[in-house]
VOGU-3710 file (C-alpha; in Angstrom, 3 decimals, decimal comma):
1> xxxxxxxxxx> 0,123/-27,230/5,809  -1,382/-25,881/2,606  -1,286/-22,090/2,370  -2,524/-19,658/-0,257  -1,913/-15,934/-0,634  -4,467/-13,344/-1,783  -3,418/-10,013/-3,317  -6,111/-7,440/-4,140  -5,103/-4,733/-6,597  -6,416/-1,932/-8,808
11> xxxxxxxxxx> -4,427/-0,076/-11,481  -1,100/-0,771/-9,777  0,554/-3,112/-12,239  4,121/-2,075/-11,316  3,488/-2,481/-7,588  1,722/-5,811/-8,116  4,660/-7,078/-10,169  7,194/-6,142/-7,484  5,056/-7,709/-4,778  4,724/-10,953/-6,744
21> xxxxxxxxxx> 8,463/-11,046/-7,381  9,031/-10,838/-3,617  6,521/-13,673/-3,141  8,390/-15,755/-5,697  11,609/-15,260/-3,697  10,115/-16,705/-0,490  11,956/-19,499/1,259  8,531/-21,116/1,681  6,395/-20,271/-1,311  2,605/-20,348/-1,094
31> xxxxxxxxxx> 0,892/-23,251/-2,819  -0,975/-20,688/-4,900  -1,306/-16,916/-5,257  -4,761/-15,541/-6,027  -4,623/-12,065/-7,584  -7,997/-10,293/-7,436  -7,841/-7,344/-9,814  -10,290/-4,524/-10,508  -8,083/-2,522/-12,871  -9,373/-0,577/-15,859
41> xxxxxxxxxx> -6,670/-2,014/-18,155  -5,014/-5,382/-18,861  -1,616/-4,243/-17,534  -1,921/-6,084/-14,216  -3,038/-9,307/-15,898  0,007/-9,171/-18,176  2,315/-8,493/-15,205  0,913/-11,464/-13,273  1,250/-13,773/-16,268  4,826/-12,665/-16,910
51> xxxxxxxxxx> 5,978/-13,115/-13,304  4,290/-16,505/-13,183  5,984/-17,597/-16,408  9,447/-16,409/-15,389  9,426/-17,584/-11,754  7,145/-20,607/-11,940  4,918/-19,094/-9,247  1,509/-20,772/-9,212  -0,991/-17,943/-9,710  -4,675/-17,537/-10,437
61> xxxxxxxxxx> -5,880/-14,221/-11,866  -9,426/-13,030/-11,178  -11,068/-9,801/-12,314  -14,012/-8,230/-10,528  -15,596/-4,848/-9,921  -13,785/-2,350/-7,639  -14,060/-2,490/-3,857  -11,383/-3,824/-1,512  -13,741/-5,735/0,781  -15,505/-7,278/-2,202
71> xxxxxxxxxx> -12,145/-8,305/-3,672  -11,038/-9,874/-0,401  -14,245/-11,900/-0,292  -13,720/-13,020/-3,890  -10,294/-14,265/-2,836  -11,810/-16,211/0,060  -14,427/-17,722/-2,248  -11,738/-19,140/-4,551  -9,547/-20,818/-1,950  -8,978/-24,525/-2,367
81> xxxxxxxxxx> -11,069/-26,548/0,075  -7,921/-28,160/1,481  -6,211/-24,850/2,283  -5,214/-24,461/5,938  -3,869/-20,890/5,944  -4,818/-17,859/3,861  -2,473/-14,874/3,705  -3,434/-11,334/2,721  -0,790/-8,776/1,765  -1,280/-5,433/0,025
91> xxxxxxxxxx> -0,158/-5,024/-3,566  2,332/-2,312/-2,536  4,228/-4,485/-0,062  7,631/-6,116/-0,513  8,084/-9,321/1,460  11,474/-10,248/2,876  12,442/-13,807/1,811  11,523/-15,347/5,171  8,179/-13,567/5,582  5,833/-16,465/4,848
101> xxxxxxxxxx> 8,042/-18,915/6,694  7,853/-16,635/9,745  4,061/-16,452/9,521  3,705/-20,217/9,197  6,096/-20,725/12,091  3,742/-18,619/14,186  0,838/-20,932/13,391  2,974/-24,007/13,993  4,283/-22,784/17,356  0,883/-21,517/18,506
111> xxxxxxxxxx> -1,746/-24,068/17,403  -4,480/-22,028/19,115  -3,754/-18,914/17,025  -6,483/-17,963/14,562  -4,512/-15,173/12,910  -0,902/-14,069/12,563  0,523/-10,762/11,341  4,057/-9,700/10,525  6,335/-6,751/11,284  6,084/-3,739/8,984
121> xxxxxxxxxx> 9,686/-2,584/8,720  9,136/1,044/7,665  6,673/2,282/10,295  7,221/5,799/11,711  8,369/6,182/15,308  5,633/5,530/17,872  5,083/8,398/20,353  2,094/7,778/22,667  1,761/11,315/24,117  -0,130/11,564/27,401
131> xxxxxxxxxx> -2,853/13,873/26,089  -3,728/11,410/23,326  -3,736/8,519/25,803  -6,089/10,568/28,004  -8,663/10,680/25,213  -8,199/7,002/24,206  -6,464/8,046/20,985  -3,219/6,219/21,712  -1,743/3,617/24,024  1,526/2,128/25,175
141> xxxxxxxxxx> 0,011/-1,299/24,430  1,260/-2,196/20,979  -1,250/-4,065/18,846  -4,211/-2,937/20,952  -7,713/-2,121/19,757  -9,000/0,570/22,123  -12,606/1,156/23,256  -12,554/4,316/21,116  -12,026/2,191/18,010  -8,455/3,457/17,613
151> xxxxxxxxxx> -6,082/0,674/16,598  -2,429/0,734/17,656  0,201/-0,862/15,452  2,949/-3,149/16,727  6,234/-1,323/16,283  8,940/-3,044/18,277  9,743/-6,316/20,018  11,624/-9,536/19,398  9,020/-12,013/20,655  5,543/-12,984/19,446
161> xxxxxxxxxx> 2,843/-10,762/20,930  -0,882/-11,331/21,315  -2,748/-8,462/19,668  -6,314/-7,247/19,249  -6,260/-6,748/15,488  -4,130/-7,328/12,368  -3,070/-4,838/9,702  -4,574/-5,448/6,262  -1,174/-5,257/4,584  0,024/-8,238/6,649
171> xxxxxxxxxx> -2,641/-10,603/7,935  -2,945/-14,374/7,742  -5,720/-16,579/9,075  -6,336/-20,206/9,866  -9,207/-21,103/7,549  -11,101/-23,079/10,171  -11,220/-19,973/12,392  -12,682/-17,674/9,747  -15,295/-20,079/8,430  -18,486/-18,139/7,737
181> xxxxxxxxxx> -16,882/-14,721/8,249  -16,939/-12,119/5,468  -15,266/-8,765/4,952  -17,758/-5,918/5,354  -18,823/-4,913/1,848  -20,718/-1,969/3,310  -17,352/-0,179/3,381  -16,911/1,593/0,055  -13,747/2,156/-1,981  -10,589/1,271/-0,075
191> xxxxxxxxxx> -12,723/-0,115/2,743  -11,286/2,061/5,525  -10,975/-0,042/8,686  -11,978/-3,310/7,039  -8,892/-5,048/8,399  -9,625/-3,967/11,979  -13,259/-5,004/11,689  -12,508/-8,459/10,276  -9,556/-9,302/12,497  -11,311/-8,136/15,680
201> xxxxxxxxxx> -14,185/-10,494/14,872  -11,684/-13,317/14,362  -10,157/-12,440/17,754  -13,469/-13,366/19,389  -12,934/-16,911/18,099  -9,196/-17,428/18,485  -6,092/-15,432/19,519  -4,293/-13,119/17,099  -0,493/-12,996/17,191  2,148/-10,580/15,898
211> xxxxxxxxxx> 5,344/-12,294/14,671  8,440/-10,038/14,621  10,384/-12,490/12,434  7,894/-12,161/9,545  9,058/-8,905/7,970  7,748/-6,882/5,038  7,894/-3,304/3,798  4,694/-1,379/3,093  5,509/1,202/0,425  2,045/2,823/0,388
221> xxxxxxxxxx> 1,627/3,594/-3,284  0,032/7,016/-3,973  -2,140/5,461/-6,698  -5,797/5,101/-5,653  -5,067/6,574/-2,232  -7,657/8,955/-0,804  -6,944/12,450/0,550  -6,085/12,710/4,247  -9,238/14,660/5,112  -11,435/12,052/3,432
231> xxxxxxxxxx> -9,615/9,244/5,227  -10,011/10,997/8,592  -13,768/11,392/8,199  -14,189/7,822/7,016  -11,972/6,520/9,824  -14,198/8,129/12,442  -17,290/6,690/10,752  -15,518/3,310/10,724  -14,973/3,488/14,499  -18,632/4,283/15,014
241> xxxxxxxxxx> -19,557/1,353/12,775  -17,458/-0,951/14,960  -19,387/0,242/18,006  -22,754/-0,127/16,289  -21,852/-3,676/15,251  -20,673/-4,378/18,816  -17,159/-5,308/17,841  -15,411/-5,625/21,201  -13,968/-3,722/22,978  -15,324/-0,713/21,049
251> xxxxxxxxxx> -18,241/1,254/22,540  -20,239/4,225/21,265  -19,467/6,362/24,312  -15,721/5,775/23,980  -15,799/6,548/20,237  -17,549/9,900/20,853  -15,174/10,679/23,727  -12,207/10,034/21,464  -13,564/12,218/18,656  -14,277/15,076/21,061
261> xxxxxxxxxx> -10,763/14,655/22,429  -9,365/14,859/18,897  -11,263/18,118/18,362  -9,995/19,597/21,641  -6,376/18,618/20,972  -6,521/19,970/17,416  -8,068/23,276/18,514  -5,440/23,739/21,225  -2,666/23,104/18,699  -4,332/25,426/16,193
271> xxxxxxxxxx> -4,421/28,207/18,783  -1,001/27,762/20,361  0,966/26,852/17,242  -1,150/28,811/14,750  -1,444/25,575/12,801  -3,867/25,595/9,893  -3,425/21,865/9,593  -4,617/21,325/13,187  -7,607/23,589/12,603  -8,430/21,581/9,513
281> xxxxxxxxxx> -8,293/18,355/11,519  -10,629/19,820/14,149  -13,146/20,823/11,495  -12,833/17,430/9,819  -13,470/15,581/13,087  -16,516/17,729/13,776  -17,776/17,064/10,247  -17,403/13,320/10,887  -19,722/13,645/13,898  -22,305/15,203/11,585
291> xxxxxxxx> -21,763/12,274/9,196  -22,480/9,883/12,065  -25,643/11,778/12,983  -26,782/11,507/9,359  -26,086/7,791/9,344  -23,564/7,940/6,504  -21,765/4,639/5,811  -17,999/4,225/5,829
//
């Protein structure tokens, strides 16, 4: 089973180096690593070349203009025709030595699976409060994509689990099941929600599976990371975009219901706890509804 790994990066040479070093330490190395860079300097290129020289890791370096979804598509375009599995991991992840072996085992054990994701070891504790479940903003179903467009991570478990979407920092696909699919280049910058959009479309073709034995850490580098308010507004626009593109199970009514619920919950917290942060989130959610009315893209 030939497998290649794609890493998209921008001005994170140190993070990219550490990620590649963890790839080089895999018990089952990829046949090739494609690094798609949009950095403003040559630092990342030098880091990739050095790691490749020292570890013997087979790498291909590509440079393109910025845009995460564009970079992911560039990676897909440069896969070898004989490749069976393509992995995507973020440049600020550290893979445990058995990560890729765990992912491949998932494909081997479940021949019908079109995509497999791993366990992110440093996720915060999951607390699906009833009031957020009421407004379709959370769920006890780990790995679910809700009608509101909210996506729930997989946090715990010791067995493979069928899920509705895969996280962009840890997603692998069987190439035959993504033939003809592209990442949505209409999503600017960091491409908020691009992983949910792509993986949910794959799920219409073949099952997606979460493998608890494929473990990695997502360190979430602060470099090139947008402010929380900006991310919130873009996330809501992303959910609306899912509904407009009819990505199941997301619907326009459920998205609006969820946003209104977010506003209500935030206003209640702002009033009872005198929380400026909650008030800010309420205003941000309302502003996102205006964005939707204006037809602003993600």
